[in-house]
C-alpha positions as CSV (number, residue, x, y, z in Angstrom):
1,M,0.2,-0.1,0.0
2,A,1.1,3.3,-0.7
3,A,2.2,5.7,2.1
4,E,-0.1,8.6,3.1
5,E,0.8,11.9,1.5
6,D,0.8,15.1,3.9
7,A,-1.3,18.3,2.8
8,A,1.1,19.3,0.2
9,G,1.2,15.8,-1.6
10,R,4.4,14.9,-0.2
11,P,5.6,11.6,1.1
12,P,5.9,11.5,5.1
13,G,9.9,11.2,4.4
14,N,10.0,14.1,2.3
15,T,8.2,16.5,5.1
16,K,10.7,18.7,7.2
17,D,9.8,16.6,10.3
18,G,10.5,13.2,8.4
19,V,13.7,14.5,6.8
20,L,14.9,15.8,10.6
21,A,13.6,12.5,12.1
22,A,15.9,10.4,9.9
23,V,19.1,12.4,10.6
24,G,19.7,10.6,14.2
25,P,19.7,7.1,12.8
26,R,22.0,8.2,9.7
27,L,24.2,9.8,12.2
28,R,24.6,6.8,14.3
29,E,25.5,4.5,11.1
30,L,28.1,6.8,9.8
31,R,29.6,6.7,13.3
32,R,29.4,3.2,13.8
33,G,30.7,2.5,10.2
34,H,33.6,4.5,10.8
35,G,34.2,2.4,13.6
36,M,34.1,5.7,16.2
37,T,32.9,6.0,19.8
38,L,30.7,8.8,21.1
39,A,33.8,9.8,22.8
40,E,36.3,10.0,19.9
41,L,33.4,11.9,18.0
42,A,32.9,14.1,20.4
43,E,36.7,15.0,20.5
44,R,37.1,15.6,16.9
45,T,34.0,17.8,16.8
46,G,33.9,19.7,19.8
47,I,30.4,18.5,20.6
48,N,30.0,16.6,24.0
49,E,29.1,13.3,24.2
50,S,25.6,14.1,25.7
51,T,24.6,16.2,22.9
52,L,25.6,13.5,20.3
53,S,23.7,10.9,22.0
54,R,20.5,12.6,21.8
55,L,20.8,14.1,18.4
56,E,21.7,10.0,17.3
57,G,18.5,9.2,19.5
58,G,16.4,11.7,17.9
59,T,15.8,13.9,21.4
60,R,18.2,16.8,20.1
61,K,17.0,18.8,17.0
62,P,19.8,19.0,14.7
63,T,21.1,22.6,13.8
64,L,23.3,23.8,11.3
65,E,25.9,24.6,14.1
66,L,26.2,20.9,15.0
67,L,25.9,19.5,11.6
68,L,28.2,21.2,10.1
69,P,31.6,19.8,11.9
70,L,29.8,16.4,11.9
71,A,29.7,16.3,8.0
72,E,33.3,17.7,8.0
73,V,34.5,14.8,10.2
74,H,32.4,12.3,8.1
75,A,33.4,13.8,4.9
76,V,29.9,13.9,3.5
77,P,27.9,16.6,1.9
78,L,25.8,18.2,4.4
79,D,22.5,17.9,2.3
80,E,23.5,13.8,2.3
81,L,23.7,13.7,6.0
82,V,20.2,15.0,6.3
83,G,19.2,13.2,3.7
84,A,17.4,16.1,1.5
85,P,15.1,15.1,-1.1
86,R,16.6,14.9,-4.4
87,T,15.7,17.4,-6.8
88,G,15.8,15.0,-9.7
89,D,19.3,16.2,-11.1
90,P,21.0,13.2,-12.1
91,R,24.4,14.5,-11.8
92,I,26.7,14.1,-8.6
93,H,28.0,17.1,-7.1
94,L,31.4,16.2,-5.9
95,R,32.8,18.1,-2.8
96,P,36.4,17.8,-2.3
97,V,37.8,17.4,1.5
98,T,41.2,18.8,1.9
99,R,43.6,17.7,4.6
100,D,47.0,18.8,5.3
101,G,47.6,19.6,1.5
102,L,45.9,16.5,0.3
103,T,42.6,16.6,-1.7
104,Y,40.3,14.0,-1.5
105,V,37.4,14.0,-4.0
106,P,34.8,11.3,-3.0
107,L,33.4,9.3,-5.5
108,S,31.2,6.8,-3.6
109,R,28.5,7.3,-1.1
110,P,29.3,6.4,2.6
111,G,29.3,2.7,3.7
112,G,31.3,-0.2,2.2
113,V,34.3,0.1,0.1
114,Q,35.3,4.1,-0.3
115,A,36.2,5.3,-3.7
116,H,38.6,8.9,-3.9
117,K,40.1,10.6,-6.4
118,L,43.5,11.6,-4.4
119,L,45.5,14.4,-5.7
120,I,48.8,14.8,-3.7
121,P,51.2,18.1,-4.5
122,P,55.0,17.9,-4.2
123,G,56.4,18.8,-0.8
124,P,59.6,19.9,1.2
125,D,62.5,17.4,0.3
126,T,62.7,15.8,3.7
127,E,62.4,12.3,5.0
128,P,58.8,10.4,4.5
129,A,57.2,9.4,7.5
130,L,55.8,5.8,7.0
131,R,52.6,4.8,8.7
132,T,50.2,1.9,9.3
133,H,46.3,1.2,9.8
134,E,43.6,-1.4,9.8
135,G,42.5,-2.5,6.2
136,F,43.7,-3.1,2.8
137,E,44.3,-0.5,0.1
138,W,43.8,-0.3,-3.8
139,L,45.3,2.6,-5.7
140,Y,45.7,3.4,-9.5
141,V,47.7,6.1,-11.2
142,L,46.0,8.6,-13.1
143,A,48.3,11.3,-13.7
144,G,52.2,11.8,-12.5
145,R,54.5,9.8,-11.1
146,L,53.8,8.1,-7.7
147,R,56.4,7.4,-5.1
148,L,55.1,4.4,-3.1
149,I,57.4,3.3,-0.2
150,L,56.1,-0.2,1.5
151,G,58.3,-1.3,4.2
152,E,61.9,-1.5,3.1
153,R,60.6,-1.5,-0.8
154,T,60.5,1.6,-2.9
155,L,58.2,1.8,-6.3
156,V,57.9,4.4,-8.8
157,L,54.5,3.9,-10.3
158,K,53.4,5.7,-13.8
159,P,49.9,6.5,-15.3
160,G,48.0,3.6,-15.9
161,E,49.8,1.2,-13.2
162,A,48.1,0.0,-10.0
163,A,49.0,-1.5,-6.7
164,E,47.3,-3.2,-3.6
165,F,48.7,-3.7,0.2
166,D,47.9,-4.6,3.4
167,T,47.9,-1.4,5.2
168,H,49.5,-3.1,8.3
169,V,53.0,-2.7,6.2
170,P,54.3,0.8,7.0
171,H,53.7,2.7,4.0
172,W,53.9,6.4,2.3
173,L,52.7,7.8,-0.7
174,G,54.0,11.0,-2.7
175,P,54.6,12.5,-6.3
176,D,58.2,11.3,-7.4
177,D,59.0,14.6,-9.0
178,D,57.7,18.2,-8.9
179,R,54.4,17.4,-10.2
180,T,51.2,16.8,-8.3
181,V,50.2,13.1,-8.7
182,E,46.4,11.9,-9.3
183,L,45.4,8.7,-7.8
184,L,42.2,6.7,-7.9
185,V,42.1,5.1,-4.6
186,L,39.7,2.4,-2.8
187,F,39.8,1.6,0.8
188,G,37.4,0.4,3.5
189,H,36.4,2.7,6.9
190,Q,39.6,1.8,8.8
191,G,41.6,3.2,5.7
192,E,39.3,6.4,5.3
193,R,39.6,7.1,8.8
194,A,43.4,6.9,8.6
195,H,43.8,9.3,5.5
196,L,41.2,11.6,6.6
197,R,42.3,11.9,10.2
198,A,46.2,11.3,10.1
199,R,48.2,14.4,9.7
200,Q,50.4,13.6,6.5
201,G,54.0,13.2,6.7
202,P,56.1,15.3,4.3
203,E,55.5,14.7,0.6
204,R,58.7,13.8,-0.5
205,G,62.4,11.9,0.8
206,P,65.6,11.1,-0.3
207,A,65.8,8.4,-2.8
208,E,65.8,4.9,-2.0
209,G,66.4,1.6,-4.0
210,R,63.6,1.2,-6.3
211,T,61.9,-1.9,-7.6
């Protein structure tokens, strides 16, 4: 049976009250999908745990002041965070996220494996800082030359070349020359958290033996 409509002929989920009521469960799903606790989210957004809990439970009305930092932390557009009704426009409006000089362009919706276009500009000629995190990563070089350090190995990938690796292995990504490198990157929630949260190390480093 079709859902009842309001006086303006809109389904309940498309009314203002319906849209606002759906924000809490969506926030909870995003937080859990990223493997975050309320305490961690409170630390990153500056919103206290009690307010976050009431937002997710639907007892606190979402406001722009609360939603903006949450949209930034979860790296989702504000209209997607609140589930605003679609306008019928089939185009995907990509909203880049910039962290420590790196630009991430989301190519997929939150949930499951995340796809991003990643732009890494050249940086200071200092020692790269390798790091690790949970998950597995796949990347494809679109433009430029990528220098990929995996443990004690250093690889240089050109446009059209791809790599996949376990992110428990210490790793670093950066341009191999003075040009910005563009990548297509796929990773799960843990990888997305690590990329968008952690401070990037310097973009370049002294040459090592290459494979």
